[in-house]
N, C-alpha and C positions, 0 to 999 in steps of 0.2 A: 390197475397197476400201470405206472408210467414207464416202467422198464422191465427187463427180464429179471425174474426172481427164481433162484435155485435154492431149494430146501434140502439140507443134508442132516438127517437124524440118525441116531444110533446110540448104543451104550458107551460107557467110558472105555478108553483104550483101543477103540476100533479104527482110529485114524481120521476122525471127522475134521479136526483142525488142519492137519497137514493137507488133506485132500481139498478141503474148502478153500484154503489159501491158494493152492495151485490152480484150482478151477477159476477162482476169481481173477487171478493174474492172467490166465490164458484168455478169459473172456473180456478182460478189461472192465470188470465190475467191482463195486465196493465189496468188502468182506466184513461180515459181522459175526464175531464169536459170541453168541448169546450165553454160552456157558460161562464165559469170563465175567459177564454181568452178574450172574448169580454168585460166582465166586467172590466178586467185589462186595456184594451185599453180605455174604457170609463173613467176610473179613470185618466189615463194619459191625456186624452183630457181635463177633468175638471181641472186638476192641471195646465194646460197650460192657463187657463183662458178663454177657449172657452165655451160660454154659450149655453144652449138649447133655441130654436131649433138650430140645427147645420146648419147654413146657408152657412158657408165657408167650403165646402167639401174638397177643396184642402188642407186647413190647417189641417183638420182631418186626411186625408191620409198621410200628411207629418209627423204628430205625430206617427201614426201607423207604418210608415216605419222606424222610428228611435228608437223604444222602443224594449226592450228585454223582451218577455213574456214567462214564462215557467210554466208548471204544473208538480210538482214532488210528490214523496211519494207514499205510498201504497193506496189502496182503503179505508183503515181504517183511513188514515192520509194524505189526499191529500192537497198539499199546492200550492198556486198561487203566483208567483214571478213577480214583475215589476221592471226591472232594478236592480235586486239583492235584492229587498226589499220584505219581506213577507207581502202581502196585502190580505191574505186570509179572514180576518175578515172585513177589510175596504170595500171590494167590495160587501158585502152582504147587503148594505143599500138600501132603496127605491130610493134614489137619484141616486145611481150608477146603479140600475136596469133600470132607465129611460135613463141614458147615454148609457148603453149596448144596449138597444133596438135601440137607435138613431144611434150609430156607426155601428151597424150590418146592417143598411139599406144603408150604403155607399159602393158601389161596390168595390172600391179600398181596403177597409179594409177587406171585405169578401174574396177577392181574396188572399190577403196575409195570412190571418189566415187559410182559407180552404186549401191552399197549405201546410202549416205547419202541419195541422191536418192529411191530407192525407198521408204525408210522414211518420208520426209517426205510422199511422195505417198499412201501407203497410210494414213497416220495421219489425214489430214483432207481429202484431195483437193487439187486445185489445177490451175493451168496451168503445165506444164513445157515449156521449149523448149530444144532442143539439136540433137544429131545422131544420137542413138540412143535417144531416149526411147521411141518406139513399137516399136522392135525389141528393146531389151535392158532398159530400166529398168522400164517398165510396158507390156509388149506386150499384156496382156489388156484394156486399155481399148479400148472401141469408138470412142472419139473421137480419131482420129489424123489429123493433117494434115501433108502434105509440101509446103512452099512452094518454088517454083522461080522463076527469072527468068534471062534471058540473062546471061552473064558480063559483057557490056558494060554492061548496065543496072545490075547489082550494083556494078560498079566505079565507075560514075558516082555512085551513092548514097554509097559509102564515101568517094570523093574529096571530095564535098561535106561529108560529116560531119567528116572530118579537117580540112578548111579552116575549118569553123565553130569547131572546137576550138583553132585556132591552131597546128595541127601538120600543115601542108600537105605533100603529096608530089606529084610529077608524076603525071598520069593514067596514063602508061605504067608507072610503078613500081607504082601501086595495082593496075592490071590484072595485071601480072606476078605480084605477091604473091598476088593472089586465085586466079589459075590454079594457082599452086604449092600453095596450101592446099587447093584443090579436089582436086587429085591426091593429096595426102597423106591427106586425110580419106577419100577414096573407095577408096584402095588399101591402107590399113593392115590388118594381119592380124586385129586384135582390134576388134570392133564398128565396122566401117566405116560411113560414111554411105551409105545406100542406101534406095530406096523398094522395099520387099519385096512390094508389091502389096496391102498391107492398109490403106494410107493413102487418104484423100481428097486428091487432088493439086490444088493451086491455083497457077496461073502468075500471079505478081504483076507481071509486066513492064509491063502496061498498066493496072493497077488502082491506085486510091488505097488508102490504109490503111483508110479507112472501108469501102470495098467489100470488101476482104479480110476485115476483121473481121465484116461482115455475113454473108458466105458461111460463115465458120466457125461463127458463132452459129446460123445457120439449120440447118446440118448437125448441130450438137449437139442441135438440137431444142428450144432454149430461146427461139427467136425473137430479136428484136433489141431487146427492151425492157430497160431497166436493172433491176437487182434491186430488190426492194422488198416 
């Protein structure tokens, strides 16, 4: 690896994106939201008229093989592009979350995106967050963090986030969707979400974002001072 690589994994609603962006900004590193890449592929699959559940996996892989997915910008203003279109907001709906979980279970999709993510990480370092960064994408980095929180806490966070975006759901629906995604992500045959014992585990349930960021930075060994 040419630069420092920090891997942040964990289930949905645990704060990976918020923490990842803050850590990247403090360390002066590129930030890569790998989950956004799966969401973009999920959006592309939906636009092709392929409905859930994804029974025709060959068709899904074909879509993934012919789309251009990019994540650009700084940690403070990361953007996700699908075939040149800024889809940063469109991919953050509950429906696309379900599509992202479904396409991420397709081995052909994972191989393509994981290869792209690994190349970006090895090229110049960065903070990568997702569900298999420390197990599959860059398992050799010593800086691996697995964020956790109770499903109720995570559901409350997601509920508030959706409400703020003007796309509210009932708390019961958010909780049900999150439990379903947890199950799908943890039980898929290819690159499941798991803490394999090589991570530093951080329970974020009762911690502020700043406290989680400080713990990650301290463990990385760079302290909590801004880059300079």
